[in-house]
C-alpha positions in Angstrom: 0.1 0.2 -0.1 1.4 3.2 0.3 -0.3 5.4 2.3 -1.7 8.4 0.5 -3.4 9.8 -2.8 -0.8 10.1 -5.6 -2.0 8.9 -8.8 -2.9 7.9 -11.7 -4.9 5.3 -13.7 -5.9 4.8 -17.5 -9.1 2.9 -18.2 -8.1 -0.6 -19.4 -11.0 -3.1 -20.4 -10.5 -6.5 -20.6 -11.6 -8.6 -23.2 -11.7 -12.1 -22.9 -11.5 -14.1 -26.0 -13.7 -16.7 -26.6 -12.0 -18.9 -28.9 -8.1 -20.3 -28.0 -5.9 -17.0 -29.2 -3.0 -17.5 -31.8 0.1 -16.8 -30.6 0.6 -12.7 -30.9 3.7 -10.4 -30.2 3.2 -7.8 -27.4 2.4 -4.9 -29.9 -0.2 -7.0 -31.2 -2.0 -7.9 -28.1 -2.0 -4.1 -27.1 -3.6 -3.6 -30.3 -6.0 -6.2 -29.8 -6.6 -5.5 -25.9 -6.9 -2.1 -26.7 -4.7 -1.2 -23.5 -4.2 2.7 -24.2 -7.4 4.4 -23.1 -7.1 7.0 -20.5 -9.1 7.1 -17.4 -8.7 8.6 -14.0 -6.7 8.5 -10.4 -5.0 8.0 -7.1 -3.0 6.0 -5.6 -2.5 4.3 -1.9 1.1 6.0 -1.7 0.8 9.6 -0.6 -0.3 13.0 -2.5 2.5 14.2 -4.0 1.5 15.0 -7.8 -0.8 18.2 -7.2 -4.1 15.9 -8.1 -7.4 17.6 -7.0 -7.6 14.1 -4.7 -8.5 14.6 -1.2 -5.4 15.4 0.9 -6.1 11.8 2.9 -3.2 9.1 3.4 -3.2 5.2 4.1 -1.2 3.2 6.1 -1.5 0.8 8.9 -1.9 2.5 12.6 1.2 2.2 14.5 3.2 3.7 16.7 5.0 7.7 17.0 8.7 7.5 17.7 9.9 10.1 19.9 12.6 12.6 18.6 15.4 10.1 19.8 14.1 6.9 19.3 10.8 5.2 18.0 8.0 3.3 20.1 6.4 0.5 18.5 3.5 -0.3 20.6 0.5 1.8 19.1 -2.6 1.1 19.6 -5.2 2.0 16.7 -8.7 3.3 18.1 -11.1 0.6 16.9 -14.2 2.4 14.5 -16.9 1.0 12.6 -15.7 0.8 9.2 -18.5 -0.1 6.2 -18.2 -4.1 5.7 -15.5 -4.5 2.6 -17.0 -5.5 -0.8 -15.7 -9.3 -2.0 -14.8 -9.6 -5.1 -15.9 -12.7 -7.0 -13.7 -15.9 -6.9 -12.1 -17.4 -9.8 -14.6 -20.7 -10.3 -12.2 -23.5 -9.0 -12.6 -26.4 -6.7 -12.8 -26.2 -3.0 -9.1 -25.9 -1.4 -8.2 -28.1 1.2 -5.9 -26.9 4.4 -4.0 -30.2 3.6 -3.4 -32.5 0.5 -2.8 -36.0 0.7 -2.9 -38.7 -2.3 -1.6 -38.2 -5.8 -2.7 -36.5 -9.1 -1.4 -36.9 -12.4 -1.9 -34.0 -15.0 -1.6 -35.1 -18.2 -0.7 -33.5 -21.7 -0.6 -30.1 -20.8 1.4 -26.9 -22.0 3.8 -25.3 -19.6 4.5 -21.7 -19.4 7.3 -20.9 -16.9 8.3 -17.3 -17.6 11.8 -18.1 -18.9 11.1 -18.1 -22.4 8.8 -16.8 -24.7 7.8 -20.5 -26.4 5.2 -23.0 -24.4 6.9 -26.1 -23.8 4.2 -28.6 -25.0 3.2 -32.2 -24.1 3.9 -31.7 -20.8 2.5 -34.6 -17.6 3.2 -34.1 -14.0 2.7 -36.4 -11.3 2.1 -34.6 -7.8 2.2 -37.2 -4.7 1.1 -35.3 -1.3 2.5 -31.8 -1.6 5.2 -32.3 -4.1 6.0 -32.9 -7.8 7.1 -36.3 -8.2 8.1 -35.9 -11.9 7.8 -34.2 -14.8 7.8 -36.1 -18.1 6.5 -35.7 -21.7 3.3 -36.8 -22.0 4.0 -39.4 -24.7 7.3 -40.9 -21.9 5.4 -40.9 -19.2 6.7 -43.1 -15.9 4.4 -45.5 -14.3 2.5 -43.4 -12.3 2.3 -46.1 -9.8 -0.9 -48.0 -8.2 -4.4 -46.6 -9.7 -5.9 -46.9 -6.6 -6.5 -43.1 -5.0 -4.6 -41.6 -8.3 -6.8 -38.5 -9.8 -5.9 -38.3 -13.7 -6.4 -35.3 -15.1 -7.1 -34.5 -18.7 -5.1 -31.1 -19.1 -4.7 -31.3 -22.5 -5.5 -27.9 -23.9 -4.7 -26.3 -21.1 -1.3 -24.7 -19.6 0.3 -25.1 -16.5 1.9 -22.1 -15.0 3.7 -21.5 -11.7 2.0 -20.5 -8.6 2.2 -16.1 -8.9 3.7 -14.0 -6.5 2.5 -10.8 -5.7 5.1 -8.6 -4.2 3.3 -5.7 -3.1 0.5 -6.3 -0.9 -1.4 -5.4 2.1 -3.3 -8.7 3.2 -5.5 -6.8 6.0 -7.2 -4.6 3.7 -9.8 -5.1 1.2 -9.3 -2.1 -1.7 -12.2 -1.4 -3.5 -13.5 2.6 -4.3 -13.3 3.4 -0.2 -10.2 1.2 0.3 -8.9 4.5 2.6 -12.4 4.4 4.9 -11.1 0.4 6.1 -7.6 1.6 7.6 -9.3 2.0 10.6 -11.0 -1.2 10.9 -11.0 -3.1 13.8 -8.5 -5.5 14.2 -10.7 -8.2 13.9 -12.5 -7.4 11.2 -9.0 -7.1 9.6 -7.8 -10.6 10.4 -11.5 -11.5 8.7 -10.5 -9.8 5.0 -7.2 -11.3 5.3 -8.6 -14.5 5.3 -10.9 -13.5 2.5 -7.9 -12.0 0.5 -5.9 -15.4 1.0 -8.8 -17.5 -0.4 -9.2 -14.9 -3.0 -5.5 -15.0 -4.0 -5.2 -18.9 -3.9 -8.0 -19.6 -6.4 -6.8 -16.6 -9.0 -3.2 -18.9 -8.8 -1.2 -16.7 -6.7 0.5 -18.3 -3.9 2.9 -16.0 -2.1 2.1 -12.2 -0.8 4.8 -10.1 0.1 3.1 -8.1 2.7 4.8 -4.1 3.0 2.5 -3.1 5.6 0.1 -3.5 8.4 -1.1 -1.7 11.2 0.4 -2.2 14.2 -2.5 -3.2 16.9 -3.0 -6.1 19.5 -3.6 -9.0 17.4 -7.0 -10.5 18.7 -6.0 -14.3 18.0 -2.5 -14.5 19.7 -2.4 -10.9 22.0 0.5 -9.6 20.6 0.8 -5.7 19.4 2.9 -5.8 16.3 2.3 -5.5 12.7 -0.8 -7.6 12.5 0.3 -9.5 9.0 3.2 -11.2 10.7 0.5 -13.3 13.4 -1.7 -13.8 9.9 2.0 -15.2 8.2 2.6 -17.3 11.4 -0.7 -18.7 11.8 -1.0 -19.4 7.6 2.4 -21.0 7.5 1.4 -25.0 7.0 -1.7 -24.2 5.0 -2.6 -25.4 1.6 -5.3 -23.2 1.8 -3.6 -19.8 2.3 -0.5 -18.7 0.1 2.8 -18.2 2.0 3.7 -14.5 3.4 6.7 -13.1 4.0 6.0 -9.7 5.8 7.3 -6.3 6.8 6.3 -4.4 10.0 5.0 -1.5 9.9 5.6 1.8 7.7 8.3 3.6 8.8 7.9 7.5 7.9 8.7 11.3 9.1 5.7 12.9 10.8 3.5 14.6 8.8 3.8 12.2 5.8 1.3 9.8 6.8 -2.4 10.6 8.7 -1.0 10.3 12.2 -1.5 6.7 13.4 -0.5 5.0 10.5 2.8 5.0 10.7 5.6 4.2 13.3 7.1 8.3 12.8 10.9 9.3 13.5 11.6 12.2 13.6 15.8 11.6 13.0 18.1 9.5 11.9 18.7 7.4 15.5 15.2 6.7 15.9 14.8 5.7 12.0 17.7 2.5 13.1 16.1 1.9 16.5 12.4 1.2 15.0 13.9 -0.7 12.3 15.5 -3.1 14.6 12.5 -2.6 16.8 10.7 -4.0 13.9 12.7 -7.2 13.5 12.6 -7.8 17.3 8.9 -8.3 16.5 9.6 -10.6 13.6 9.2 -9.1 10.5 10.8 -10.0 7.2 11.6 -6.7 5.6 11.8 -3.5 6.8 9.4 -0.9 4.9 10.8 2.8 5.1 8.5 5.3 3.4 10.9 7.7 1.5 8.6 10.7 1.4 8.4 14.1 3.0 6.4 16.9 3.1 8.1 18.5 0.1 7.8 15.9 -2.2 10.9 16.2 -4.1 13.2 16.1 -1.4 14.1 12.3 0.4 13.5 12.3 4.0 17.0 11.2 5.2 19.9 11.1 3.5 21.7 8.3 1.6 24.3 7.8 4.1 21.6 7.6 6.6 19.4 4.8 4.5 22.6 3.2 4.1 23.2 3.3 8.4 19.8 1.1 8.4 20.0 -1.2 5.3 23.7 -2.5 6.7 22.0 -3.1 10.0 19.2 -4.7 8.7 21.6 -6.8 6.1 23.5 -7.8 9.0 20.4 -9.8 11.0 19.8 -11.4 7.8 16.9 -9.3 6.8 16.0 -6.7 3.6 15.0 -3.5 3.1 12.4 -1.7 0.9 11.6 1.9 -0.1 8.1 3.4 -1.1 9.1 6.1 -3.6 7.9 8.0 -6.1 10.0 10.8 -7.0 13.2 11.4 -8.1 15.3 12.8 -5.3 13.7 10.2 -2.8 14.7 7.5 -5.7 17.9 8.7 -5.9 18.5 8.5 -1.9 17.4 5.0 -1.2 18.9 3.7 -4.4 22.4 5.5 -3.3 21.7 4.0 0.2 21.6 0.4 -1.1 17.6 -0.2 -0.2 17.0 -3.9 -1.9 14.3 -2.6 -3.5 11.9 0.2 -4.8 8.2 0.1 -4.5 6.2 1.9 -7.4 9.3 3.6 -8.7 6.4 5.8 -10.8 9.1 8.6 -11.8 12.6 7.3 -11.9 15.4 8.8 -14.6 18.1 6.4 -17.1 20.7 7.1 -14.1 18.8 5.7 -11.2 18.0 2.9 -13.2 21.9 1.9 -14.3 22.3 2.3 -10.4 19.8 0.0 -9.3 20.7 -2.7 -12.1 24.4 -2.6 -11.7 23.7 -3.2 -7.5 20.8 -5.7 -8.0 18.0 -3.3 -6.8 15.0 -4.6 -7.9 11.5 -2.4 -9.1 8.4 -3.3 -7.6 5.7 -2.4 -10.5 2.3 -1.4 -9.1 0.7 -0.2 -12.6 -2.7 -2.1 -11.3 -3.4 0.3 -8.8 -4.0 3.9 -10.9 -5.7 1.2 -13.3 -8.1 0.4 -10.6 -9.0 3.6 -9.8 -10.3 5.0 -13.7 -12.0 1.4 -13.6 -13.6 2.8 -10.4 -14.1 6.2 -11.8 -16.2 4.9 -14.7 -18.1 2.3 -12.1 -19.0 4.9 -9.6 -19.6 8.7 -9.4 -18.1 11.1 -7.0 -14.8 9.7 -6.8 -11.7 11.6 -6.2 -11.2 9.5 -10.2 -14.5 10.5 -12.1 -13.3 14.5 -12.1 -11.3 16.2 -15.6 -9.1 17.6 -13.5 -8.3 13.7 -12.1 -8.4 12.1 -15.4 -6.1 14.8 -16.6 -3.4 14.2 -13.6 -4.2 10.3 -13.9 -3.0 10.3 -17.5 0.2 12.3 -16.6 1.2 10.0 -13.8 0.3 7.0 -15.9 2.8 8.2 -18.5 5.3 8.3 -16.0 5.3 5.0 -14.3 4.9 3.0 -17.7 8.0 5.2 -18.5 9.8 4.4 -15.6 9.0 0.8 -16.3 10.2 0.9 -19.5 13.7 2.9 -18.8 14.0 0.2 -15.6 13.3 -2.7 -18.2 16.3 -1.0 -21.0 18.6 -1.0 -18.3 18.2 -4.6 -16.9 16.8 -4.1 -13.7 15.1 -7.0 -11.9 11.2 -5.9 -12.3 8.6 -7.7 -10.0 4.8 -7.6 -10.2 2.8 -6.4 -7.4 -0.7 -5.2 -7.0 -0.8 -3.4 -3.7 -4.0 -4.6 -3.4 -5.5 -3.6 -0.3 -3.3 -0.3 0.4 -4.9 0.6 -3.2 -8.3 0.4 -4.6 -7.1 -3.1 -6.5 -8.4 -6.6 -4.8 -6.6 -9.8 -3.5 -7.2 -12.3 -7.0 -6.1 -9.3 -9.4 -2.6 -9.8 -10.4 -2.8 -10.7 -13.9 -4.1 -7.5 -14.3 -0.4 -6.0 -13.3 1.3 -8.9 -16.0 -1.3 -7.1 -18.6 -0.2 -3.8 -17.5 3.6 -4.3 -17.3 3.1 -5.8 -21.0 1.6 -2.5 -21.8 4.4 -0.7 -20.6 6.7 -2.0 -22.7 7.4 -5.9 -21.5 7.2 -8.9 -23.7 4.7 -11.5 -22.0 7.0 -13.9 -20.8 8.8 -11.2 -19.0 5.9 -10.3 -17.5 5.0 -13.7 -16.2 8.1 -13.9 -15.1 7.9 -11.2 -12.8 5.1 -12.4 -11.5 6.5 -15.7 -10.6 10.5 -16.2 -10.8 11.2 -12.6 -10.6 9.0 -12.3 -7.2 10.8 -15.7 -5.9 14.5 -14.2 -6.2 13.1 -11.1 -4.5 11.7 -12.9 -1.4 15.2 -15.2 -1.2 12.7 -18.1 -2.0 14.2 -20.4 -4.7 11.1 -22.3 -5.5 8.6 -19.5 -5.3 7.2 -19.2 -8.7 9.4 -22.0 -9.7 8.0 -25.6 -11.4 10.3 -28.2 -10.6 10.6 -32.1 -9.4 11.1 -32.4 -6.3 9.5 -28.7 -5.2 5.9 -27.7 -4.1 3.5 -28.2 -6.4 2.5 -24.8 -6.8 1.0 -24.3 -10.0 -2.3 -23.5 -11.5 -4.0 -24.2 -15.1 -5.3 -21.9 -17.4 -7.1 -21.9 -20.6 -4.9 -20.8 -23.3 -1.3 -19.6 -23.6 0.0 -16.3 -21.3 3.0 -15.9 -23.2 0.9 -14.9 -26.0 -2.1 -13.7 -24.3 -1.6 -12.4 -20.6 -5.3 -12.1 -20.3 -5.6 -15.9 -20.3 -4.2 -15.6 -16.8 -7.4 -14.8 -15.7 -8.9 -18.0 -17.0 -8.0 -20.1 -14.1 -8.9 -23.7 -14.6 -7.8 -25.5 -11.6 -5.7 -24.7 -8.7 -3.1 -28.1 -8.2 
């Protein structure tokens, strides 16, 4: 999520072909899908572009820090929030909490995001939660006893690795009124997380990288820390929920996010103390909100950021930075962060440095696109006015240009939706894949961004990967996502 309002969207009407698509290039896909129609805007990461949207912030309620050190145990005042609208789930079979038994997926195509070509005639034997073998359909090994073996006729379908949403907020529902849900009661946020987990898994999303949640008392375990951390721990080992890697709560300068939404730090010592405090509470990564009241200036110097990065790395964790403008992006990259979130305005020099030091860009183009969709479906939203549309069009151009600059420089790009922290939903990572194609990536590169590249960012070699002996984390779609990214919406079955 980002934390306030910033940005822009183009309206994209997704068209679902009724017949299997023939292979097409990225350019042809753009022509067919008509992705270029402009629309309206806003993003959960900071009003910094002069848009007419109301000056409100999103973020998880957390603690304020003193000028010398951050205190990490704020409580959020429970408020009554309207019920979260629940998007329709992709129709798939029920998802078991655990799985035993064997299944042979026979004669499918395979798209692994490693090349532009499908691998045809593939059979995969699953034994409990692991892939026993992968063989050509005409060269299958004996799958063993037929008793208890489910044979799945997968001919005409494509197997895709379980996807990784690189930027998510699992306790929040998204939707047109996503800002209203930031202050929802903790128990309600836990309910939303359960809904999000099921929605995502049914859409083929197997991993969440949560980059910010409220520091409140967890109604289940009674601990006061970022709420996503308890969810991560309770979902561990469940087959019916995604795996989670979670940051703690946003670390930000005072006056940037609405009071109570972040752990506020006033100086470099407080920033370092807050980062260590988040790690003490179990965070997998640290999220720095690199934005200040002066939109083009970083709240911390590169040296101050480097001090935090070095300390976090020494403890085996990573640091990511919310950035939207050039000044903050330059400071964060020079400070050695592991990834930039959003990165809506990058230049070639920053991109070259990112590529040379291995800094990831986590794209969130879905956010502005979802704002436009809402602006067309509802009246009296910040996305519906002419001024909002103009602002959106400019920001979308900047955001897509930044993705192209990063791609051309060789930056590793990971797909994220910012669901919950923006208006998009937990089952819409396919939209980000489409958006990356619209921004200049080839379909196979965009699929890589949503699968194994996300695994690289997480430091999880099996995330977004299909291999013998690995987890059976894959799903089947109708069509070829290497030529038609909309195939990722057509989920038939989750393994």
